[in-house]
MARLOTI-545428 format. One record per residue (C-alpha): x, y, z. Coordinates in steps of 0.02 Angstrom, whole numbers, padded with zeros to 5 digits. Layout:
BEGIN
@X: X | Y: Y | Z: Z
...
This chain:
BEGIN
@X: 08899 | Y: 01302 | Z: 06873
@X: 09077 | Y: 01250 | Z: 06916
@X: 09084 | Y: 01306 | Z: 07098
@X: 08960 | Y: 01368 | Z: 07227
@X: 09002 | Y: 01546 | Z: 07272
@X: 08879 | Y: 01556 | Z: 07416
@X: 08789 | Y: 01437 | Z: 07531
@X: 08628 | Y: 01493 | Z: 07445
@X: 08677 | Y: 01391 | Z: 07292
@X: 08709 | Y: 01239 | Z: 07399
@X: 08549 | Y: 01258 | Z: 07497
@X: 08449 | Y: 01279 | Z: 07337
@X: 08520 | Y: 01116 | Z: 07272
@X: 08481 | Y: 01030 | Z: 07437
@X: 08297 | Y: 01033 | Z: 07394
@X: 08334 | Y: 00959 | Z: 07224
@X: 08437 | Y: 00819 | Z: 07299
@X: 08301 | Y: 00785 | Z: 07427
@X: 08171 | Y: 00769 | Z: 07291
@X: 08282 | Y: 00653 | Z: 07190
@X: 08309 | Y: 00539 | Z: 07338
@X: 08133 | Y: 00540 | Z: 07403
@X: 07996 | Y: 00562 | Z: 07273
@X: 07952 | Y: 00583 | Z: 07089
@X: 07953 | Y: 00751 | Z: 07006
@X: 07797 | Y: 00859 | Z: 06995
@X: 07776 | Y: 00934 | Z: 07167
@X: 07778 | Y: 01124 | Z: 07172
@X: 07797 | Y: 01231 | Z: 07327
@X: 07675 | Y: 01373 | Z: 07296
@X: 07600 | Y: 01420 | Z: 07463
@X: 07419 | Y: 01469 | Z: 07488
@X: 07395 | Y: 01629 | Z: 07585
@X: 07342 | Y: 01579 | Z: 07759
@X: 07320 | Y: 01702 | Z: 07901
@X: 07421 | Y: 01654 | Z: 08056
@X: 07324 | Y: 01580 | Z: 08200
@X: 07388 | Y: 01664 | Z: 08358
@X: 07392 | Y: 01555 | Z: 08514
@X: 07357 | Y: 01636 | Z: 08682
@X: 07474 | Y: 01529 | Z: 08786
@X: 07649 | Y: 01456 | Z: 08774
@X: 07676 | Y: 01274 | Z: 08722
@X: 07829 | Y: 01170 | Z: 08767
@X: 07967 | Y: 01200 | Z: 08640
@X: 08110 | Y: 01096 | Z: 08569
@X: 08222 | Y: 01219 | Z: 08481
@X: 08244 | Y: 01176 | Z: 08296
@X: 08310 | Y: 01347 | Z: 08245
@X: 08480 | Y: 01408 | Z: 08300
@X: 08473 | Y: 01570 | Z: 08401
@X: 08617 | Y: 01691 | Z: 08387
@X: 08671 | Y: 01828 | Z: 08509
@X: 08548 | Y: 01971 | Z: 08500
@X: 08422 | Y: 01860 | Z: 08412
@X: 08247 | Y: 01823 | Z: 08478
@X: 08105 | Y: 01703 | Z: 08448
@X: 07980 | Y: 01772 | Z: 08322
@X: 07858 | Y: 01626 | Z: 08329
@X: 07830 | Y: 01458 | Z: 08412
@X: 07752 | Y: 01325 | Z: 08298
@X: 07708 | Y: 01166 | Z: 08391
@X: 07881 | Y: 01111 | Z: 08454
@X: 07979 | Y: 01215 | Z: 08327
@X: 08048 | Y: 01392 | Z: 08334
@X: 08057 | Y: 01531 | Z: 08206
@X: 08190 | Y: 01660 | Z: 08248
@X: 08199 | Y: 01843 | Z: 08199
@X: 08368 | Y: 01806 | Z: 08119
@X: 08285 | Y: 01684 | Z: 07998
@X: 08151 | Y: 01812 | Z: 07956
@X: 08282 | Y: 01945 | Z: 07920
@X: 08387 | Y: 01822 | Z: 07819
@X: 08240 | Y: 01772 | Z: 07710
@X: 08185 | Y: 01952 | Z: 07686
@X: 08359 | Y: 01996 | Z: 07623
@X: 08358 | Y: 01847 | Z: 07507
@X: 08188 | Y: 01900 | Z: 07438
@X: 08255 | Y: 02075 | Z: 07406
@X: 08409 | Y: 02008 | Z: 07317
@X: 08306 | Y: 01891 | Z: 07208
@X: 08181 | Y: 02029 | Z: 07166
@X: 08323 | Y: 02145 | Z: 07117
@X: 08400 | Y: 02014 | Z: 07003
@X: 08231 | Y: 01979 | Z: 06922
@X: 08185 | Y: 02164 | Z: 06914
@X: 08025 | Y: 02131 | Z: 07013
@X: 07933 | Y: 02241 | Z: 07136
@X: 07908 | Y: 02183 | Z: 07316
@X: 07762 | Y: 02228 | Z: 07429
@X: 07787 | Y: 02361 | Z: 07565
@X: 07907 | Y: 02315 | Z: 07705
@X: 07774 | Y: 02272 | Z: 07834
@X: 07680 | Y: 02159 | Z: 07713
@X: 07841 | Y: 02078 | Z: 07652
@X: 07894 | Y: 02034 | Z: 07829
@X: 07719 | Y: 01967 | Z: 07867
@X: 07726 | Y: 01855 | Z: 07713
@X: 07902 | Y: 01795 | Z: 07755
@X: 07853 | Y: 01755 | Z: 07934
@X: 07699 | Y: 01661 | Z: 07876
@X: 07806 | Y: 01563 | Z: 07753
@X: 07925 | Y: 01512 | Z: 07893
@X: 07779 | Y: 01466 | Z: 08007
@X: 07711 | Y: 01357 | Z: 07869
@X: 07881 | Y: 01274 | Z: 07846
@X: 07892 | Y: 01236 | Z: 08033
@X: 07714 | Y: 01169 | Z: 08037
@X: 07756 | Y: 01049 | Z: 07895
@X: 07918 | Y: 00996 | Z: 07979
@X: 07830 | Y: 00966 | Z: 08145
@X: 07696 | Y: 00865 | Z: 08058
@X: 07828 | Y: 00763 | Z: 07965
@X: 07920 | Y: 00725 | Z: 08128
@X: 07759 | Y: 00654 | Z: 08199
@X: 07727 | Y: 00545 | Z: 08046
@X: 07846 | Y: 00403 | Z: 08095
@X: 07949 | Y: 00422 | Z: 07936
@X: 08134 | Y: 00383 | Z: 07952
@X: 08277 | Y: 00447 | Z: 07844
@X: 08433 | Y: 00342 | Z: 07872
@X: 08610 | Y: 00407 | Z: 07866
@X: 08645 | Y: 00318 | Z: 07702
@X: 08509 | Y: 00419 | Z: 07615
@X: 08583 | Y: 00579 | Z: 07685
@X: 08756 | Y: 00528 | Z: 07624
@X: 08689 | Y: 00501 | Z: 07448
@X: 08592 | Y: 00664 | Z: 07448
@X: 08743 | Y: 00765 | Z: 07506
@X: 08854 | Y: 00679 | Z: 07378
@X: 08725 | Y: 00721 | Z: 07243
@X: 08726 | Y: 00904 | Z: 07294
@X: 08916 | Y: 00909 | Z: 07284
@X: 08913 | Y: 00823 | Z: 07114
@X: 08784 | Y: 00944 | Z: 07044
@X: 08891 | Y: 01090 | Z: 07103
@X: 09042 | Y: 01002 | Z: 07025
@X: 09140 | Y: 01012 | Z: 07187
@X: 09210 | Y: 00881 | Z: 07305
@X: 09142 | Y: 00848 | Z: 07478
@X: 09298 | Y: 00930 | Z: 07551
@X: 09267 | Y: 01086 | Z: 07446
@X: 09085 | Y: 01086 | Z: 07502
@X: 09137 | Y: 01081 | Z: 07685
@X: 09256 | Y: 01226 | Z: 07656
@X: 09122 | Y: 01327 | Z: 07566
@X: 08995 | Y: 01295 | Z: 07703
@X: 09122 | Y: 01345 | Z: 07836
@X: 09155 | Y: 01509 | Z: 07745
@X: 08968 | Y: 01542 | Z: 07749
@X: 08953 | Y: 01503 | Z: 07934
@X: 08877 | Y: 01328 | Z: 07926
@X: 08957 | Y: 01163 | Z: 07975
@X: 08924 | Y: 00998 | Z: 07887
@X: 08822 | Y: 00929 | Z: 08033
@X: 08696 | Y: 01071 | Z: 08020
@X: 08693 | Y: 01056 | Z: 07831
@X: 08654 | Y: 00870 | Z: 07845
@X: 08515 | Y: 00911 | Z: 07969
@X: 08440 | Y: 01032 | Z: 07842
@X: 08448 | Y: 00898 | Z: 07708
@X: 08367 | Y: 00770 | Z: 07824
@X: 08226 | Y: 00890 | Z: 07869
@X: 08189 | Y: 00931 | Z: 07687
@X: 08189 | Y: 00747 | Z: 07639
@X: 08075 | Y: 00708 | Z: 07786
@X: 07947 | Y: 00840 | Z: 07734
@X: 07956 | Y: 00789 | Z: 07550
@X: 07928 | Y: 00605 | Z: 07590
@X: 07779 | Y: 00637 | Z: 07703
@X: 07708 | Y: 00762 | Z: 07579
@X: 07719 | Y: 00638 | Z: 07436
@X: 07636 | Y: 00500 | Z: 07536
@X: 07495 | Y: 00604 | Z: 07608
@X: 07458 | Y: 00710 | Z: 07456
@X: 07456 | Y: 00556 | Z: 07343
@X: 07322 | Y: 00480 | Z: 07455
@X: 07209 | Y: 00629 | Z: 07421
@X: 07215 | Y: 00614 | Z: 07232
@X: 07084 | Y: 00503 | Z: 07151
@X: 07085 | Y: 00467 | Z: 06964
@X: 06935 | Y: 00374 | Z: 06892
@X: 06932 | Y: 00271 | Z: 06733
@X: 06804 | Y: 00393 | Z: 06663
@X: 06926 | Y: 00537 | Z: 06689
@X: 07063 | Y: 00438 | Z: 06600
@X: 06946 | Y: 00403 | Z: 06453
@X: 06896 | Y: 00586 | Z: 06441
@X: 07078 | Y: 00644 | Z: 06448
@X: 07129 | Y: 00525 | Z: 06308
@X: 06984 | Y: 00583 | Z: 06199
@X: 07032 | Y: 00764 | Z: 06229
@X: 07211 | Y: 00723 | Z: 06178
@X: 07150 | Y: 00633 | Z: 06024
@X: 07046 | Y: 00784 | Z: 05976
@X: 07193 | Y: 00902 | Z: 06000
@X: 07307 | Y: 00789 | Z: 05899
@X: 07179 | Y: 00739 | Z: 05768
@X: 07271 | Y: 00830 | Z: 05629
@X: 07432 | Y: 00737 | Z: 05672
@X: 07357 | Y: 00560 | Z: 05666
@X: 07383 | Y: 00462 | Z: 05506
@X: 07295 | Y: 00302 | Z: 05451
@X: 07344 | Y: 00168 | Z: 05327
@X: 07184 | Y: 00083 | Z: 05270
@X: 07157 | Y: -00062 | Z: 05153
@X: 06989 | Y: -00083 | Z: 05069
@X: 06891 | Y: -00203 | Z: 04962
@X: 06772 | Y: -00098 | Z: 04857
@X: 06622 | Y: -00168 | Z: 04764
@X: 06561 | Y: -00024 | Z: 04657
@X: 06379 | Y: 00027 | Z: 04643
@X: 06320 | Y: 00109 | Z: 04482
@X: 06221 | Y: 00271 | Z: 04490
@X: 06033 | Y: 00248 | Z: 04502
@X: 06056 | Y: 00062 | Z: 04530
@X: 05898 | Y: -00041 | Z: 04549
@X: 05859 | Y: -00133 | Z: 04709
@X: 05908 | Y: -00295 | Z: 04626
@X: 06079 | Y: -00228 | Z: 04577
@X: 06106 | Y: -00156 | Z: 04752
@X: 06062 | Y: -00324 | Z: 04828
@X: 06180 | Y: -00417 | Z: 04710
@X: 06326 | Y: -00299 | Z: 04744
@X: 06294 | Y: -00306 | Z: 04932
@X: 06296 | Y: -00495 | Z: 04926
@X: 06463 | Y: -00491 | Z: 04832
@X: 06537 | Y: -00375 | Z: 04964
@X: 06467 | Y: -00481 | Z: 05106
@X: 06547 | Y: -00636 | Z: 05030
@X: 06716 | Y: -00549 | Z: 05022
@X: 06694 | Y: -00491 | Z: 05202
@X: 06655 | Y: -00669 | Z: 05257
@X: 06814 | Y: -00733 | Z: 05173
@X: 06931 | Y: -00612 | Z: 05265
@X: 06842 | Y: -00640 | Z: 05430
@X: 06868 | Y: -00826 | Z: 05406
@X: 07055 | Y: -00793 | Z: 05398
@X: 07089 | Y: -00777 | Z: 05211
@X: 07225 | Y: -00651 | Z: 05167
@X: 07147 | Y: -00479 | Z: 05148
@X: 07266 | Y: -00425 | Z: 05010
@X: 07230 | Y: -00582 | Z: 04909
@X: 07041 | Y: -00558 | Z: 04923
@X: 07060 | Y: -00374 | Z: 04876
@X: 07160 | Y: -00418 | Z: 04720
@X: 07027 | Y: -00543 | Z: 04664
@X: 06868 | Y: -00446 | Z: 04710
@X: 06900 | Y: -00260 | Z: 04736
@X: 06858 | Y: -00133 | Z: 04602
@X: 06961 | Y: 00013 | Z: 04666
@X: 07124 | Y: 00085 | Z: 04595
@X: 07231 | Y: 00006 | Z: 04733
@X: 07178 | Y: -00176 | Z: 04707
@X: 07351 | Y: -00220 | Z: 04640
@X: 07424 | Y: -00164 | Z: 04808
@X: 07302 | Y: -00275 | Z: 04902
@X: 07182 | Y: -00129 | Z: 04927
@X: 07309 | Y: -00028 | Z: 05028
@X: 07282 | Y: 00158 | Z: 05004
@X: 07438 | Y: 00212 | Z: 05101
@X: 07469 | Y: 00316 | Z: 05257
@X: 07362 | Y: 00474 | Z: 05251
@X: 07325 | Y: 00612 | Z: 05378
@X: 07153 | Y: 00604 | Z: 05457
@X: 07099 | Y: 00765 | Z: 05372
@X: 07130 | Y: 00687 | Z: 05199
@X: 07015 | Y: 00538 | Z: 05229
@X: 06827 | Y: 00534 | Z: 05196
@X: 06731 | Y: 00564 | Z: 05357
@X: 06640 | Y: 00398 | Z: 05339
@X: 06807 | Y: 00306 | Z: 05330
@X: 06875 | Y: 00402 | Z: 05479
@X: 06723 | Y: 00363 | Z: 05587
@X: 06737 | Y: 00179 | Z: 05543
@X: 06924 | Y: 00156 | Z: 05577
@X: 06955 | Y: 00279 | Z: 05721
@X: 06904 | Y: 00156 | Z: 05859
@X: 06997 | Y: 00010 | Z: 05779
@X: 07162 | Y: -00066 | Z: 05833
@X: 07291 | Y: -00092 | Z: 05698
@X: 07256 | Y: -00254 | Z: 05604
@X: 07069 | Y: -00249 | Z: 05640
@X: 06921 | Y: -00245 | Z: 05520
@X: 06777 | Y: -00122 | Z: 05527
@X: 06637 | Y: -00225 | Z: 05607
@X: 06516 | Y: -00208 | Z: 05461
@X: 06508 | Y: -00159 | Z: 05278
@X: 06519 | Y: 00025 | Z: 05244
@X: 06409 | Y: 00099 | Z: 05108
@X: 06456 | Y: 00260 | Z: 05019
@X: 06411 | Y: 00343 | Z: 04854
@X: 06548 | Y: 00237 | Z: 04773
@X: 06482 | Y: 00069 | Z: 04833
@X: 06511 | Y: -00057 | Z: 04972
@X: 06677 | Y: -00058 | Z: 05067
@X: 06762 | Y: -00188 | Z: 05175
@X: 06890 | Y: -00090 | Z: 05279
@X: 07044 | Y: -00147 | Z: 05373
@X: 07156 | Y: -00032 | Z: 05476
@X: 07335 | Y: -00081 | Z: 05435
@X: 07424 | Y: 00053 | Z: 05536
@X: 07388 | Y: 00203 | Z: 05645
@X: 07525 | Y: 00333 | Z: 05665
@X: 07475 | Y: 00436 | Z: 05816
@X: 07520 | Y: 00617 | Z: 05844
@X: 07659 | Y: 00665 | Z: 05964
@X: 07537 | Y: 00656 | Z: 06112
@X: 07530 | Y: 00467 | Z: 06088
@X: 07715 | Y: 00433 | Z: 06062
@X: 07861 | Y: 00420 | Z: 06182
@X: 08048 | Y: 00431 | Z: 06159
@X: 08138 | Y: 00274 | Z: 06216
@X: 08323 | Y: 00280 | Z: 06257
@X: 08451 | Y: 00141 | Z: 06248
@X: 08593 | Y: 00172 | Z: 06368
@X: 08730 | Y: 00088 | Z: 06468
@X: 08814 | Y: 00127 | Z: 06632
@X: 08954 | Y: 00084 | Z: 06750
@X: 08898 | Y: 00074 | Z: 06932
@X: 09019 | Y: 00090 | Z: 07079
@X: 08970 | Y: 00096 | Z: 07262
@X: 09057 | Y: 00187 | Z: 07405
@X: 09101 | Y: 00078 | Z: 07554
@X: 09194 | Y: 00087 | Z: 07719
@X: 09353 | Y: 00053 | Z: 07621
@X: 09317 | Y: 00168 | Z: 07471
@X: 09248 | Y: 00343 | Z: 07499
@X: 09118 | Y: 00428 | Z: 07388
@X: 09253 | Y: 00550 | Z: 07330
@X: 09368 | Y: 00406 | Z: 07278
@X: 09226 | Y: 00324 | Z: 07182
@X: 09187 | Y: 00486 | Z: 07090
@X: 09370 | Y: 00514 | Z: 07049
@X: 09383 | Y: 00337 | Z: 06979
@X: 09231 | Y: 00365 | Z: 06866
@X: 09302 | Y: 00532 | Z: 06807
@X: 09459 | Y: 00438 | Z: 06757
@X: 09355 | Y: 00306 | Z: 06666
@X: 09268 | Y: 00445 | Z: 06569
@X: 09435 | Y: 00521 | Z: 06521
@X: 09498 | Y: 00352 | Z: 06458
@X: 09341 | Y: 00323 | Z: 06354
@X: 09338 | Y: 00497 | Z: 06277
@X: 09523 | Y: 00486 | Z: 06233
@X: 09496 | Y: 00319 | Z: 06146
@X: 09611 | Y: 00226 | Z: 06265
@X: 09471 | Y: 00111 | Z: 06327
@X: 09296 | Y: 00065 | Z: 06271
@X: 09147 | Y: 00097 | Z: 06384
@X: 09085 | Y: -00083 | Z: 06376
@X: 09257 | Y: -00150 | Z: 06421
@X: 09266 | Y: -00046 | Z: 06579
@X: 09087 | Y: -00092 | Z: 06623
@X: 09125 | Y: -00279 | Z: 06610
@X: 09281 | Y: -00259 | Z: 06716
@X: 09221 | Y: -00140 | Z: 06851
@X: 09031 | Y: -00114 | Z: 06857
@X: 08942 | Y: -00181 | Z: 07012
@X: 08776 | Y: -00197 | Z: 06921
@X: 08693 | Y: -00349 | Z: 06843
@X: 08715 | Y: -00268 | Z: 06672
@X: 08906 | Y: -00282 | Z: 06684
@X: 08913 | Y: -00443 | Z: 06582
@X: 08823 | Y: -00353 | Z: 06439
@X: 08946 | Y: -00208 | Z: 06444
@X: 08829 | Y: -00106 | Z: 06553
@X: 08688 | Y: -00112 | Z: 06423
@X: 08520 | Y: -00065 | Z: 06502
@X: 08416 | Y: -00098 | Z: 06346
@X: 08275 | Y: 00012 | Z: 06283
@X: 08189 | Y: 00112 | Z: 06421
@X: 08039 | Y: 00226 | Z: 06421
@X: 08028 | Y: 00385 | Z: 06525
@X: 07999 | Y: 00347 | Z: 06709
@X: 08086 | Y: 00178 | Z: 06714
@X: 08241 | Y: 00241 | Z: 06805
@X: 08258 | Y: 00331 | Z: 06971
@X: 08238 | Y: 00521 | Z: 06951
@X: 08421 | Y: 00570 | Z: 06974
@X: 08479 | Y: 00441 | Z: 06845
@X: 08342 | Y: 00489 | Z: 06722
@X: 08377 | Y: 00676 | Z: 06739
@X: 08557 | Y: 00648 | Z: 06687
@X: 08507 | Y: 00528 | Z: 06548
@X: 08382 | Y: 00651 | Z: 06472
@X: 08513 | Y: 00788 | Z: 06456
@X: 08640 | Y: 00681 | Z: 06363
@X: 08655 | Y: 00681 | Z: 06173
@X: 08675 | Y: 00517 | Z: 06080
@X: 08851 | Y: 00456 | Z: 06117
@X: 08869 | Y: 00576 | Z: 06263
@X: 08943 | Y: 00522 | Z: 06429
@X: 08885 | Y: 00597 | Z: 06594
@X: 08991 | Y: 00655 | Z: 06739
@X: 08974 | Y: 00541 | Z: 06892
@X: 08790 | Y: 00534 | Z: 06944
@X: 08744 | Y: 00487 | Z: 07122
@X: 08584 | Y: 00389 | Z: 07153
@X: 08517 | Y: 00279 | Z: 07292
@X: 08607 | Y: 00132 | Z: 07209
@X: 08781 | Y: 00210 | Z: 07204
@X: 08876 | Y: 00318 | Z: 07079
@X: 08850 | Y: 00296 | Z: 06891
@X: 08940 | Y: 00339 | Z: 06731
@X: 08806 | Y: 00344 | Z: 06595
@X: 08815 | Y: 00340 | Z: 06406
@X: 08669 | Y: 00360 | Z: 06283
@X: 08681 | Y: 00242 | Z: 06134
@X: 08519 | Y: 00269 | Z: 06037
@X: 08348 | Y: 00351 | Z: 06044
@X: 08187 | Y: 00308 | Z: 05953
@X: 08008 | Y: 00368 | Z: 05948
@X: 07876 | Y: 00232 | Z: 05974
@X: 07687 | Y: 00232 | Z: 05984
@X: 07610 | Y: 00201 | Z: 06154
@X: 07511 | Y: 00041 | Z: 06177
@X: 07343 | Y: 00050 | Z: 06265
@X: 07414 | Y: 00013 | Z: 06437
@X: 07553 | Y: 00143 | Z: 06418
@X: 07429 | Y: 00271 | Z: 06351
@X: 07316 | Y: 00250 | Z: 06502
@X: 07464 | Y: 00257 | Z: 06622
@X: 07523 | Y: 00418 | Z: 06539
@X: 07349 | Y: 00492 | Z: 06551
@X: 07334 | Y: 00443 | Z: 06734
@X: 07504 | Y: 00521 | Z: 06772
@X: 07456 | Y: 00683 | Z: 06682
@X: 07293 | Y: 00693 | Z: 06778
@X: 07384 | Y: 00659 | Z: 06941
@X: 07505 | Y: 00800 | Z: 06901
@X: 07359 | Y: 00915 | Z: 06859
@X: 07274 | Y: 00878 | Z: 07025
@X: 07432 | Y: 00884 | Z: 07130
@X: 07437 | Y: 01073 | Z: 07154
@X: 07261 | Y: 01083 | Z: 07224
@X: 07285 | Y: 00930 | Z: 07334
@X: 07452 | Y: 00996 | Z: 07396
@X: 07382 | Y: 01168 | Z: 07436
@X: 07238 | Y: 01090 | Z: 07533
@X: 07358 | Y: 00978 | Z: 07629
@X: 07471 | Y: 01125 | Z: 07676
@X: 07322 | Y: 01227 | Z: 07730
@X: 07257 | Y: 01088 | Z: 07842
@X: 07428 | Y: 01056 | Z: 07921
@X: 07450 | Y: 01243 | Z: 07949
@X: 07276 | Y: 01264 | Z: 08024
@X: 07304 | Y: 01120 | Z: 08147
@X: 07470 | Y: 01189 | Z: 08206
@X: 07491 | Y: 01277 | Z: 08374
@X: 07562 | Y: 01450 | Z: 08333
@X: 07616 | Y: 01584 | Z: 08454
@X: 07684 | Y: 01748 | Z: 08386
@X: 07809 | Y: 01839 | Z: 08497
@X: 07859 | Y: 02021 | Z: 08502
@X: 08040 | Y: 02078 | Z: 08502
@X: 08106 | Y: 02103 | Z: 08681
@X: 08123 | Y: 02283 | Z: 08737
């Protein structure tokens, strides 16, 4: 999207910028259906909505107002969106009731957030507004002009951004406190993922096999068991597994140190799979395994997990500039756009410009940020990073740290270690529980709110 043709586009991106500046991704805004609680008397009001000539107050929510103009505006927006999506809307009376309830809910959340002692400073608003402009690929001057054409000044727009950020920050804090994830739930989630990805997991096993003849006597079984136990004792004492396998094992892979190679789980004997599944790479099965072939000493050399247990790491670099009283955000963005042009034309190298100009600790390394897993960077930086191909350079990206020019150098897929796996499981469970916790939080805030519905004046 090169330019914003209506204020709707800008307002839609306001929410995105607020989320980027205030909280991690994952929060949805589906609203539970809650019947309005009608108050019998009038409460003191501090007008948050702007009344226009001929307008009237449709509802009072704590200290906030909902105007009829807002109801009509949102109804028209719903109609336009339904028409574009070829969707049917409920009858007019029901549609207006739902829209009014949605606005009441918004005001209840805003009122609650104002009372929560959360502060959004002007610097955060500046960064959020700059991010909205950047995502619309327009300058701040062009944004002001667009807002003016749509009947909104920058001061009111900044107020809208502040209010959205305020609600998002309080929501994230209070909803997060409601979500409890136990270790047992994490364990169960990981096992479910393992089951779903069982066909994708591959194992590289090494074995020392002491064969057992058919119909062997008890004396022969005892002798072969003792030979296998002796081999097991040697490797547990620290002797090289491959060397012991070459000297003792009786299987076809003894020349390779007993290594049978990487094989999918469904191509391994069940008894092998049960023995090695709980093992970490480099570990031995805790006891001898007996099968129809004989006695086995097993070592798990490597486990290649399915995609559920792997992450994509990215190696990137950046140039960071910061607006100041002397240098405006627009000037900083223009400078980074010029840097990008120089790099893409071959006139300058990215790392050279980073060393010369970047205001980040990575400048001495040419802006190199090293290998990073998902979630290590702030959301607005990571969103831009994820969309870039290898070698790609971003447009200027605004974050809470300043304005970045980002380049992706490499990507690789790596297996999760135990700590990362549990953190990923915990994050997935938190995401799964967020919707319910959020809906309950909204319902409670809405139910506690003072609400007075007002009729249109005659």
